[in-house]
mmCIF file of the N, C-alpha and C atoms, coordinates in Angstrom:
data_MODEL
# 
_entry.id   MODEL 
# 
loop_
_atom_site.group_PDB 
_atom_site.id 
_atom_site.type_symbol 
_atom_site.label_atom_id 
_atom_site.label_alt_id 
_atom_site.label_comp_id 
_atom_site.label_asym_id 
_atom_site.label_entity_id 
_atom_site.label_seq_id 
_atom_site.pdbx_PDB_ins_code 
_atom_site.Cartn_x 
_atom_site.Cartn_y 
_atom_site.Cartn_z 
_atom_site.occupancy 
_atom_site.B_iso_or_equiv 
_atom_site.pdbx_formal_charge 
_atom_site.auth_seq_id 
_atom_site.auth_comp_id 
_atom_site.auth_asym_id 
_atom_site.auth_atom_id 
_atom_site.pdbx_PDB_model_num 
ATOM 1   N N  . MET A 1 1  ? 9.919   0.843  -8.194  1.00 0.00 ? 1  MET A N  1 
ATOM 2   C CA . MET A 1 1  ? 8.635   0.494  -8.403  1.00 0.00 ? 1  MET A CA 1 
ATOM 3   C C  . MET A 1 1  ? 8.083   0.809  -9.318  1.00 0.00 ? 1  MET A C  1 
ATOM 4   N N  . ASN A 1 2  ? 7.031   0.134  -9.961  1.00 0.00 ? 2  ASN A N  1 
ATOM 5   C CA . ASN A 1 2  ? 6.609   0.295  -11.223 1.00 0.00 ? 2  ASN A CA 1 
ATOM 6   C C  . ASN A 1 2  ? 5.098   0.881  -10.914 1.00 0.00 ? 2  ASN A C  1 
ATOM 7   N N  . GLN A 1 3  ? 4.565   2.071  -10.826 1.00 0.00 ? 3  GLN A N  1 
ATOM 8   C CA . GLN A 1 3  ? 3.191   1.804  -9.862  1.00 0.00 ? 3  GLN A CA 1 
ATOM 9   C C  . GLN A 1 3  ? 2.091   1.657  -11.342 1.00 0.00 ? 3  GLN A C  1 
ATOM 10  N N  . ASP A 1 4  ? 2.139   1.457  -12.659 1.00 0.00 ? 4  ASP A N  1 
ATOM 11  C CA . ASP A 1 4  ? 1.444   0.508  -13.192 1.00 0.00 ? 4  ASP A CA 1 
ATOM 12  C C  . ASP A 1 4  ? 1.171   -0.485 -13.280 1.00 0.00 ? 4  ASP A C  1 
ATOM 13  N N  . ARG A 1 5  ? 2.276   -1.494 -12.248 1.00 0.00 ? 5  ARG A N  1 
ATOM 14  C CA . ARG A 1 5  ? 2.084   -2.615 -12.018 1.00 0.00 ? 5  ARG A CA 1 
ATOM 15  C C  . ARG A 1 5  ? 1.647   -2.986 -10.785 1.00 0.00 ? 5  ARG A C  1 
ATOM 16  N N  . ILE A 1 6  ? 1.636   -1.441 -10.200 1.00 0.00 ? 6  ILE A N  1 
ATOM 17  C CA . ILE A 1 6  ? 0.775   -1.902 -8.364  1.00 0.00 ? 6  ILE A CA 1 
ATOM 18  C C  . ILE A 1 6  ? -0.749  -1.780 -9.353  1.00 0.00 ? 6  ILE A C  1 
ATOM 19  N N  . GLU A 1 7  ? -0.790  -0.786 -9.753  1.00 0.00 ? 7  GLU A N  1 
ATOM 20  C CA . GLU A 1 7  ? -2.366  -0.493 -10.195 1.00 0.00 ? 7  GLU A CA 1 
ATOM 21  C C  . GLU A 1 7  ? -2.746  -1.682 -10.697 1.00 0.00 ? 7  GLU A C  1 
ATOM 22  N N  . GLY A 1 8  ? -2.633  -2.108 -12.035 1.00 0.00 ? 8  GLY A N  1 
ATOM 23  C CA . GLY A 1 8  ? -2.674  -3.510 -12.295 1.00 0.00 ? 8  GLY A CA 1 
ATOM 24  C C  . GLY A 1 8  ? -2.554  -4.845 -11.662 1.00 0.00 ? 8  GLY A C  1 
ATOM 25  N N  . ASN A 1 9  ? -2.053  -5.207 -10.713 1.00 0.00 ? 9  ASN A N  1 
ATOM 26  C CA . ASN A 1 9  ? -2.194  -5.702 -9.121  1.00 0.00 ? 9  ASN A CA 1 
ATOM 27  C C  . ASN A 1 9  ? -2.744  -5.483 -8.277  1.00 0.00 ? 9  ASN A C  1 
ATOM 28  N N  . TRP A 1 10 ? -3.302  -4.423 -8.106  1.00 0.00 ? 10 TRP A N  1 
ATOM 29  C CA . TRP A 1 10 ? -4.260  -3.921 -6.898  1.00 0.00 ? 10 TRP A CA 1 
ATOM 30  C C  . TRP A 1 10 ? -5.237  -5.037 -6.786  1.00 0.00 ? 10 TRP A C  1 
ATOM 31  N N  . LYS A 1 11 ? -5.697  -5.817 -7.114  1.00 0.00 ? 11 LYS A N  1 
ATOM 32  C CA . LYS A 1 11 ? -6.788  -7.276 -6.476  1.00 0.00 ? 11 LYS A CA 1 
ATOM 33  C C  . LYS A 1 11 ? -6.075  -8.120 -5.559  1.00 0.00 ? 11 LYS A C  1 
ATOM 34  N N  . GLN A 1 12 ? -4.683  -8.038 -5.776  1.00 0.00 ? 12 GLN A N  1 
ATOM 35  C CA . GLN A 1 12 ? -3.683  -9.040 -5.314  1.00 0.00 ? 12 GLN A CA 1 
ATOM 36  C C  . GLN A 1 12 ? -3.169  -8.707 -3.766  1.00 0.00 ? 12 GLN A C  1 
ATOM 37  N N  . PHE A 1 13 ? -2.839  -7.442 -4.204  1.00 0.00 ? 13 PHE A N  1 
ATOM 38  C CA . PHE A 1 13 ? -2.421  -6.357 -3.087  1.00 0.00 ? 13 PHE A CA 1 
ATOM 39  C C  . PHE A 1 13 ? -3.450  -6.292 -2.242  1.00 0.00 ? 13 PHE A C  1 
ATOM 40  N N  . LYS A 1 14 ? -4.421  -6.003 -2.100  1.00 0.00 ? 14 LYS A N  1 
ATOM 41  C CA . LYS A 1 14 ? -5.940  -5.639 -1.274  1.00 0.00 ? 14 LYS A CA 1 
ATOM 42  C C  . LYS A 1 14 ? -5.623  -6.421 -0.093  1.00 0.00 ? 14 LYS A C  1 
ATOM 43  N N  . GLY A 1 15 ? -5.460  -7.705 0.353   1.00 0.00 ? 15 GLY A N  1 
ATOM 44  C CA . GLY A 1 15 ? -5.501  -9.073 1.060   1.00 0.00 ? 15 GLY A CA 1 
ATOM 45  C C  . GLY A 1 15 ? -3.954  -8.219 1.675   1.00 0.00 ? 15 GLY A C  1 
ATOM 46  N N  . MET A 1 16 ? -3.083  -8.350 1.116   1.00 0.00 ? 16 MET A N  1 
ATOM 47  C CA . MET A 1 16 ? -1.824  -7.874 1.829   1.00 0.00 ? 16 MET A CA 1 
ATOM 48  C C  . MET A 1 16 ? -2.012  -6.441 2.447   1.00 0.00 ? 16 MET A C  1 
ATOM 49  N N  . VAL A 1 17 ? -2.742  -5.553 1.864   1.00 0.00 ? 17 VAL A N  1 
ATOM 50  C CA . VAL A 1 17 ? -2.346  -4.597 2.219   1.00 0.00 ? 17 VAL A CA 1 
ATOM 51  C C  . VAL A 1 17 ? -3.145  -4.704 3.677   1.00 0.00 ? 17 VAL A C  1 
ATOM 52  N N  . LYS A 1 18 ? -4.247  -5.138 3.748   1.00 0.00 ? 18 LYS A N  1 
ATOM 53  C CA . LYS A 1 18 ? -5.706  -5.144 4.929   1.00 0.00 ? 18 LYS A CA 1 
ATOM 54  C C  . LYS A 1 18 ? -4.588  -6.332 6.434   1.00 0.00 ? 18 LYS A C  1 
ATOM 55  N N  . GLU A 1 19 ? -4.174  -7.565 5.424   1.00 0.00 ? 19 GLU A N  1 
ATOM 56  C CA . GLU A 1 19 ? -3.197  -7.915 6.472   1.00 0.00 ? 19 GLU A CA 1 
ATOM 57  C C  . GLU A 1 19 ? -2.418  -6.846 7.382   1.00 0.00 ? 19 GLU A C  1 
ATOM 58  N N  . GLN A 1 20 ? -1.590  -6.213 6.768   1.00 0.00 ? 20 GLN A N  1 
ATOM 59  C CA . GLN A 1 20 ? -0.402  -5.517 7.320   1.00 0.00 ? 20 GLN A CA 1 
ATOM 60  C C  . GLN A 1 20 ? -0.856  -4.613 8.331   1.00 0.00 ? 20 GLN A C  1 
ATOM 61  N N  . TRP A 1 21 ? -2.129  -3.479 7.455   1.00 0.00 ? 21 TRP A N  1 
ATOM 62  C CA . TRP A 1 21 ? -3.022  -2.195 7.967   1.00 0.00 ? 21 TRP A CA 1 
ATOM 63  C C  . TRP A 1 21 ? -3.731  -3.116 8.176   1.00 0.00 ? 21 TRP A C  1 
ATOM 64  N N  . GLY A 1 22 ? -4.351  -3.520 9.615   1.00 0.00 ? 22 GLY A N  1 
ATOM 65  C CA . GLY A 1 22 ? -5.475  -4.101 9.619   1.00 0.00 ? 22 GLY A CA 1 
ATOM 66  C C  . GLY A 1 22 ? -6.606  -2.924 10.012  1.00 0.00 ? 22 GLY A C  1 
ATOM 67  N N  . LYS A 1 23 ? -6.474  -1.956 10.180  1.00 0.00 ? 23 LYS A N  1 
ATOM 68  C CA . LYS A 1 23 ? -7.705  -0.826 10.381  1.00 0.00 ? 23 LYS A CA 1 
ATOM 69  C C  . LYS A 1 23 ? -8.106  -0.448 8.975   1.00 0.00 ? 23 LYS A C  1 
ATOM 70  N N  . LEU A 1 24 ? -7.220  -0.525 8.043   1.00 0.00 ? 24 LEU A N  1 
ATOM 71  C CA . LEU A 1 24 ? -8.219  0.083  6.508   1.00 0.00 ? 24 LEU A CA 1 
ATOM 72  C C  . LEU A 1 24 ? -9.032  -0.940 6.078   1.00 0.00 ? 24 LEU A C  1 
ATOM 73  N N  . THR A 1 25 ? -10.408 -0.314 5.904   1.00 0.00 ? 25 THR A N  1 
ATOM 74  C CA . THR A 1 25 ? -11.546 -0.681 5.588   1.00 0.00 ? 25 THR A CA 1 
ATOM 75  C C  . THR A 1 25 ? -11.827 -0.976 4.211   1.00 0.00 ? 25 THR A C  1 
ATOM 76  N N  . ASP A 1 26 ? -12.670 -1.837 3.765   1.00 0.00 ? 26 ASP A N  1 
ATOM 77  C CA . ASP A 1 26 ? -12.954 -1.819 1.871   1.00 0.00 ? 26 ASP A CA 1 
ATOM 78  C C  . ASP A 1 26 ? -13.276 -1.321 1.353   1.00 0.00 ? 26 ASP A C  1 
ATOM 79  N N  . ASP A 1 27 ? -13.827 0.534  2.055   1.00 0.00 ? 27 ASP A N  1 
ATOM 80  C CA . ASP A 1 27 ? -14.046 1.619  1.435   1.00 0.00 ? 27 ASP A CA 1 
ATOM 81  C C  . ASP A 1 27 ? -12.953 2.077  1.257   1.00 0.00 ? 27 ASP A C  1 
ATOM 82  N N  . ASP A 1 28 ? -11.401 2.080  2.313   1.00 0.00 ? 28 ASP A N  1 
ATOM 83  C CA . ASP A 1 28 ? -10.560 2.754  1.852   1.00 0.00 ? 28 ASP A CA 1 
ATOM 84  C C  . ASP A 1 28 ? -9.783  1.764  0.896   1.00 0.00 ? 28 ASP A C  1 
ATOM 85  N N  . MET A 1 29 ? -9.691  0.729  0.817   1.00 0.00 ? 29 MET A N  1 
ATOM 86  C CA . MET A 1 29 ? -9.195  -0.156 -1.090  1.00 0.00 ? 29 MET A CA 1 
ATOM 87  C C  . MET A 1 29 ? -9.614  0.859  -1.775  1.00 0.00 ? 29 MET A C  1 
ATOM 88  N N  . ASP A 1 30 ? -10.917 0.162  -1.754  1.00 0.00 ? 30 ASP A N  1 
ATOM 89  C CA . ASP A 1 30 ? -11.566 1.348  -3.115  1.00 0.00 ? 30 ASP A CA 1 
ATOM 90  C C  . ASP A 1 30 ? -11.174 2.721  -3.592  1.00 0.00 ? 30 ASP A C  1 
ATOM 91  N N  . VAL A 1 31 ? -10.931 3.450  -2.216  1.00 0.00 ? 31 VAL A N  1 
ATOM 92  C CA . VAL A 1 31 ? -10.454 5.188  -2.508  1.00 0.00 ? 31 VAL A CA 1 
ATOM 93  C C  . VAL A 1 31 ? -9.388  4.780  -2.970  1.00 0.00 ? 31 VAL A C  1 
ATOM 94  N N  . ILE A 1 32 ? -7.820  3.587  -2.139  1.00 0.00 ? 32 ILE A N  1 
ATOM 95  C CA . ILE A 1 32 ? -6.787  3.677  -2.629  1.00 0.00 ? 32 ILE A CA 1 
ATOM 96  C C  . ILE A 1 32 ? -6.610  3.631  -4.076  1.00 0.00 ? 32 ILE A C  1 
ATOM 97  N N  . ALA A 1 33 ? -7.232  2.221  -4.503  1.00 0.00 ? 33 ALA A N  1 
ATOM 98  C CA . ALA A 1 33 ? -7.090  1.756  -5.837  1.00 0.00 ? 33 ALA A CA 1 
ATOM 99  C C  . ALA A 1 33 ? -5.890  1.725  -6.318  1.00 0.00 ? 33 ALA A C  1 
ATOM 100 N N  . GLY A 1 34 ? -4.651  0.974  -5.814  1.00 0.00 ? 34 GLY A N  1 
ATOM 101 C CA . GLY A 1 34 ? -3.372  0.866  -5.914  1.00 0.00 ? 34 GLY A CA 1 
ATOM 102 C C  . GLY A 1 34 ? -2.502  2.287  -6.074  1.00 0.00 ? 34 GLY A C  1 
ATOM 103 N N  . LYS A 1 35 ? -3.023  3.016  -5.671  1.00 0.00 ? 35 LYS A N  1 
ATOM 104 C CA . LYS A 1 35 ? -2.400  4.619  -5.644  1.00 0.00 ? 35 LYS A CA 1 
ATOM 105 C C  . LYS A 1 35 ? -1.364  4.658  -4.664  1.00 0.00 ? 35 LYS A C  1 
ATOM 106 N N  . ARG A 1 36 ? -0.058  4.802  -4.519  1.00 0.00 ? 36 ARG A N  1 
ATOM 107 C CA . ARG A 1 36 ? 1.024   5.037  -3.231  1.00 0.00 ? 36 ARG A CA 1 
ATOM 108 C C  . ARG A 1 36 ? 0.224   5.925  -2.539  1.00 0.00 ? 36 ARG A C  1 
ATOM 109 N N  . ASP A 1 37 ? 0.160   7.173  -2.607  1.00 0.00 ? 37 ASP A N  1 
ATOM 110 C CA . ASP A 1 37 ? -0.394  8.513  -2.098  1.00 0.00 ? 37 ASP A CA 1 
ATOM 111 C C  . ASP A 1 37 ? -1.075  7.965  -1.334  1.00 0.00 ? 37 ASP A C  1 
ATOM 112 N N  . HIS A 1 38 ? -2.217  7.972  -2.042  1.00 0.00 ? 38 HIS A N  1 
ATOM 113 C CA . HIS A 1 38 ? -3.543  7.343  -1.302  1.00 0.00 ? 38 HIS A CA 1 
ATOM 114 C C  . HIS A 1 38 ? -3.837  6.288  -0.265  1.00 0.00 ? 38 HIS A C  1 
ATOM 115 N N  . LEU A 1 39 ? -2.072  5.407  -0.443  1.00 0.00 ? 39 LEU A N  1 
ATOM 116 C CA . LEU A 1 39 ? -2.119  4.743  0.793   1.00 0.00 ? 39 LEU A CA 1 
ATOM 117 C C  . LEU A 1 39 ? -2.033  4.930  1.958   1.00 0.00 ? 39 LEU A C  1 
ATOM 118 N N  . LEU A 1 40 ? -0.755  5.960  1.735   1.00 0.00 ? 40 LEU A N  1 
ATOM 119 C CA . LEU A 1 40 ? 0.463   6.656  2.462   1.00 0.00 ? 40 LEU A CA 1 
ATOM 120 C C  . LEU A 1 40 ? -1.218  7.040  3.318   1.00 0.00 ? 40 LEU A C  1 
ATOM 121 N N  . GLY A 1 41 ? -1.674  8.290  2.493   1.00 0.00 ? 41 GLY A N  1 
ATOM 122 C CA . GLY A 1 41 ? -2.809  9.430  3.364   1.00 0.00 ? 41 GLY A CA 1 
ATOM 123 C C  . GLY A 1 41 ? -3.989  8.097  4.183   1.00 0.00 ? 41 GLY A C  1 
ATOM 124 N N  . ARG A 1 42 ? -4.358  6.786  3.906   1.00 0.00 ? 42 ARG A N  1 
ATOM 125 C CA . ARG A 1 42 ? -5.355  6.396  4.373   1.00 0.00 ? 42 ARG A CA 1 
ATOM 126 C C  . ARG A 1 42 ? -4.741  5.621  6.015   1.00 0.00 ? 42 ARG A C  1 
ATOM 127 N N  . ILE A 1 43 ? -3.495  5.497  5.677   1.00 0.00 ? 43 ILE A N  1 
ATOM 128 C CA . ILE A 1 43 ? -2.598  4.939  7.011   1.00 0.00 ? 43 ILE A CA 1 
ATOM 129 C C  . ILE A 1 43 ? -2.429  6.025  7.749   1.00 0.00 ? 43 ILE A C  1 
ATOM 130 N N  . GLN A 1 44 ? -1.627  6.883  7.451   1.00 0.00 ? 44 GLN A N  1 
ATOM 131 C CA . GLN A 1 44 ? -1.692  8.273  8.006   1.00 0.00 ? 44 GLN A CA 1 
ATOM 132 C C  . GLN A 1 44 ? -3.032  7.873  9.045   1.00 0.00 ? 44 GLN A C  1 
ATOM 133 N N  . GLU A 1 45 ? -4.151  8.123  8.292   1.00 0.00 ? 45 GLU A N  1 
ATOM 134 C CA . GLU A 1 45 ? -5.531  8.242  8.891   1.00 0.00 ? 45 GLU A CA 1 
ATOM 135 C C  . GLU A 1 45 ? -5.773  7.248  9.829   1.00 0.00 ? 45 GLU A C  1 
ATOM 136 N N  . ARG A 1 46 ? -6.039  6.074  9.291   1.00 0.00 ? 46 ARG A N  1 
ATOM 137 C CA . ARG A 1 46 ? -6.728  5.497  10.074  1.00 0.00 ? 46 ARG A CA 1 
ATOM 138 C C  . ARG A 1 46 ? -6.009  4.436  11.815  1.00 0.00 ? 46 ARG A C  1 
ATOM 139 N N  . HIS A 1 47 ? -4.155  4.852  11.400  1.00 0.00 ? 47 HIS A N  1 
ATOM 140 C CA . HIS A 1 47 ? -3.381  4.376  12.073  1.00 0.00 ? 47 HIS A CA 1 
ATOM 141 C C  . HIS A 1 47 ? -2.983  5.510  13.125  1.00 0.00 ? 47 HIS A C  1 
ATOM 142 N N  . GLY A 1 48 ? -3.177  7.152  12.843  1.00 0.00 ? 48 GLY A N  1 
ATOM 143 C CA . GLY A 1 48 ? -2.806  7.428  14.167  1.00 0.00 ? 48 GLY A CA 1 
ATOM 144 C C  . GLY A 1 48 ? -0.830  7.917  13.607  1.00 0.00 ? 48 GLY A C  1 
ATOM 145 N N  . LEU A 1 49 ? -0.829  7.504  12.596  1.00 0.00 ? 49 LEU A N  1 
ATOM 146 C CA . LEU A 1 49 ? 0.353   7.616  11.892  1.00 0.00 ? 49 LEU A CA 1 
ATOM 147 C C  . LEU A 1 49 ? 1.155   8.954  11.338  1.00 0.00 ? 49 LEU A C  1 
ATOM 148 N N  . SER A 1 50 ? 2.274   9.943  11.343  1.00 0.00 ? 50 SER A N  1 
ATOM 149 C CA . SER A 1 50 ? 2.850   10.724 10.717  1.00 0.00 ? 50 SER A CA 1 
ATOM 150 C C  . SER A 1 50 ? 3.147   10.435 9.244   1.00 0.00 ? 50 SER A C  1 
ATOM 151 N N  . LYS A 1 51 ? 3.073   11.379 8.496   1.00 0.00 ? 51 LYS A N  1 
ATOM 152 C CA . LYS A 1 51 ? 4.043   11.255 6.648   1.00 0.00 ? 51 LYS A CA 1 
ATOM 153 C C  . LYS A 1 51 ? 4.553   9.928  6.387   1.00 0.00 ? 51 LYS A C  1 
ATOM 154 N N  . ASP A 1 52 ? 5.759   10.801 7.799   1.00 0.00 ? 52 ASP A N  1 
ATOM 155 C CA . ASP A 1 52 ? 7.279   10.393 7.668   1.00 0.00 ? 52 ASP A CA 1 
ATOM 156 C C  . ASP A 1 52 ? 7.354   8.217  8.034   1.00 0.00 ? 52 ASP A C  1 
ATOM 157 N N  . GLU A 1 53 ? 6.106   8.121  9.213   1.00 0.00 ? 53 GLU A N  1 
ATOM 158 C CA . GLU A 1 53 ? 5.968   7.001  9.905   1.00 0.00 ? 53 GLU A CA 1 
ATOM 159 C C  . GLU A 1 53 ? 5.444   5.768  8.797   1.00 0.00 ? 53 GLU A C  1 
ATOM 160 N N  . ALA A 1 54 ? 4.301   6.668  8.170   1.00 0.00 ? 54 ALA A N  1 
ATOM 161 C CA . ALA A 1 54 ? 3.754   5.566  7.238   1.00 0.00 ? 54 ALA A CA 1 
ATOM 162 C C  . ALA A 1 54 ? 4.598   5.521  5.782   1.00 0.00 ? 54 ALA A C  1 
ATOM 163 N N  . ASP A 1 55 ? 5.095   6.512  5.343   1.00 0.00 ? 55 ASP A N  1 
ATOM 164 C CA . ASP A 1 55 ? 6.321   6.148  4.122   1.00 0.00 ? 55 ASP A CA 1 
ATOM 165 C C  . ASP A 1 55 ? 6.623   4.801  5.029   1.00 0.00 ? 55 ASP A C  1 
ATOM 166 N N  . VAL A 1 56 ? 8.046   4.952  5.914   1.00 0.00 ? 56 VAL A N  1 
ATOM 167 C CA . VAL A 1 56 ? 9.028   3.902  6.306   1.00 0.00 ? 56 VAL A CA 1 
ATOM 168 C C  . VAL A 1 56 ? 8.236   2.651  6.314   1.00 0.00 ? 56 VAL A C  1 
ATOM 169 N N  . GLN A 1 57 ? 7.103   2.807  6.921   1.00 0.00 ? 57 GLN A N  1 
ATOM 170 C CA . GLN A 1 57 ? 6.800   1.684  6.979   1.00 0.00 ? 57 GLN A CA 1 
ATOM 171 C C  . GLN A 1 57 ? 6.145   0.611  5.607   1.00 0.00 ? 57 GLN A C  1 
ATOM 172 N N  . VAL A 1 58 ? 5.564   1.914  4.722   1.00 0.00 ? 58 VAL A N  1 
ATOM 173 C CA . VAL A 1 58 ? 5.043   1.158  3.186   1.00 0.00 ? 58 VAL A CA 1 
ATOM 174 C C  . VAL A 1 58 ? 6.187   0.729  2.492   1.00 0.00 ? 58 VAL A C  1 
ATOM 175 N N  . LYS A 1 59 ? 7.762   1.795  2.943   1.00 0.00 ? 59 LYS A N  1 
ATOM 176 C CA . LYS A 1 59 ? 8.479   1.297  1.963   1.00 0.00 ? 59 LYS A CA 1 
ATOM 177 C C  . LYS A 1 59 ? 8.958   0.081  2.746   1.00 0.00 ? 59 LYS A C  1 
ATOM 178 N N  . ASP A 1 60 ? 8.774   -0.365 3.728   1.00 0.00 ? 60 ASP A N  1 
ATOM 179 C CA . ASP A 1 60 ? 9.631   -1.240 4.747   1.00 0.00 ? 60 ASP A CA 1 
ATOM 180 C C  . ASP A 1 60 ? 8.387   -2.770 3.770   1.00 0.00 ? 60 ASP A C  1 
ATOM 181 N N  . TRP A 1 61 ? 7.269   -2.268 3.727   1.00 0.00 ? 61 TRP A N  1 
ATOM 182 C CA . TRP A 1 61 ? 6.441   -3.634 3.273   1.00 0.00 ? 61 TRP A CA 1 
ATOM 183 C C  . TRP A 1 61 ? 6.555   -3.604 1.753   1.00 0.00 ? 61 TRP A C  1 
ATOM 184 N N  . GLU A 1 62 ? 7.028   -2.709 1.173   1.00 0.00 ? 62 GLU A N  1 
ATOM 185 C CA . GLU A 1 62 ? 7.303   -2.739 -0.372  1.00 0.00 ? 62 GLU A CA 1 
ATOM 186 C C  . GLU A 1 62 ? 9.157   -3.560 -0.382  1.00 0.00 ? 62 GLU A C  1 
ATOM 187 N N  . THR A 1 63 ? 9.863   -3.539 0.358   1.00 0.00 ? 63 THR A N  1 
ATOM 188 C CA . THR A 1 63 ? 11.222  -4.202 0.526   1.00 0.00 ? 63 THR A CA 1 
ATOM 189 C C  . THR A 1 63 ? 10.779  -5.700 0.644   1.00 0.00 ? 63 THR A C  1 
ATOM 190 N N  . ARG A 1 64 ? 9.984   -5.834 1.239   1.00 0.00 ? 64 ARG A N  1 
ATOM 191 C CA . ARG A 1 64 ? 9.052   -7.669 1.746   1.00 0.00 ? 64 ARG A CA 1 
ATOM 192 C C  . ARG A 1 64 ? 8.708   -8.133 0.974   1.00 0.00 ? 64 ARG A C  1 
ATOM 193 N N  . ASN A 1 65 ? 8.075   -7.370 0.232   1.00 0.00 ? 65 ASN A N  1 
ATOM 194 C CA . ASN A 1 65 ? 7.472   -8.084 -1.444  1.00 0.00 ? 65 ASN A CA 1 
ATOM 195 C C  . ASN A 1 65 ? 7.718   -7.318 -2.923  1.00 0.00 ? 65 ASN A C  1 
ATOM 196 N N  . PRO A 1 66 ? 8.798   -7.867 -2.512  1.00 0.00 ? 66 PRO A N  1 
ATOM 197 C CA . PRO A 1 66 ? 9.959   -7.202 -4.100  1.00 0.00 ? 66 PRO A CA 1 
ATOM 198 C C  . PRO A 1 66 ? 8.941   -7.885 -4.842  1.00 0.00 ? 66 PRO A C  1 
ATOM 199 N N  . SER A 1 67 ? 8.342   -8.955 -4.882  1.00 0.00 ? 67 SER A N  1 
ATOM 200 C CA . SER A 1 67 ? 7.460   -9.447 -6.636  1.00 0.00 ? 67 SER A CA 1 
ATOM 201 C C  . SER A 1 67 ? 6.848   -8.520 -6.940  1.00 0.00 ? 67 SER A C  1 
ATOM 202 N N  . PHE A 1 68 ? 6.107   -7.788 -5.769  1.00 0.00 ? 68 PHE A N  1 
ATOM 203 C CA . PHE A 1 68 ? 4.605   -7.379 -6.691  1.00 0.00 ? 68 PHE A CA 1 
ATOM 204 C C  . PHE A 1 68 ? 5.323   -5.457 -7.018  1.00 0.00 ? 68 PHE A C  1 
ATOM 205 N N  . PHE A 1 69 ? 6.568   -5.042 -6.199  1.00 0.00 ? 69 PHE A N  1 
ATOM 206 C CA . PHE A 1 69 ? 6.981   -3.905 -6.613  1.00 0.00 ? 69 PHE A CA 1 
ATOM 207 C C  . PHE A 1 69 ? 7.764   -3.548 -7.675  1.00 0.00 ? 69 PHE A C  1 
ATOM 208 N N  . PHE A 1 70 ? 8.687   -4.824 -8.255  1.00 0.00 ? 70 PHE A N  1 
ATOM 209 C CA . PHE A 1 70 ? 9.571   -3.917 -9.020  1.00 0.00 ? 70 PHE A CA 1 
ATOM 210 C C  . PHE A 1 70 ? 9.509   -4.825 -10.185 1.00 0.00 ? 70 PHE A C  1 
ATOM 211 N N  . GLU A 1 71 ? 9.749   -4.676 -11.212 1.00 0.00 ? 71 GLU A N  1 
ATOM 212 C CA . GLU A 1 71 ? 10.172  -5.453 -12.465 1.00 0.00 ? 71 GLU A CA 1 
ATOM 213 C C  . GLU A 1 71 ? 10.882  -6.735 -12.439 1.00 0.00 ? 71 GLU A C  1 
ATOM 214 N N  . LYS A 1 72 ? 10.696  -7.885 -12.967 1.00 0.00 ? 72 LYS A N  1 
ATOM 215 C CA . LYS A 1 72 ? 11.880  -8.955 -13.033 1.00 0.00 ? 72 LYS A CA 1 
ATOM 216 C C  . LYS A 1 72 ? 12.528  -8.581 -14.320 1.00 0.00 ? 72 LYS A C  1 
ATOM 217 N N  . SER A 1 73 ? 13.831  -8.901 -13.706 1.00 0.00 ? 73 SER A N  1 
ATOM 218 C CA . SER A 1 73 ? 14.756  -8.452 -15.714 1.00 0.00 ? 73 SER A CA 1 
ATOM 219 C C  . SER A 1 73 ? 14.509  -9.753 -16.156 1.00 0.00 ? 73 SER A C  1 
# 
């Protein structure tokens, strides 16, 4: 995964993130700002998940949306 790519496309990701994790607020989106570790923390906090469970959910979401997360060859 390319972190620069995520941060650069964050405006596009926001809607998808909020759709997946509906308890996240607009303020959460501003704090997350495309940073994966911030996303994990907010998912844990808002959805009452462990760090490991939040990581599993984010990895699954990344796998289902590869065009956003991986460089095209």
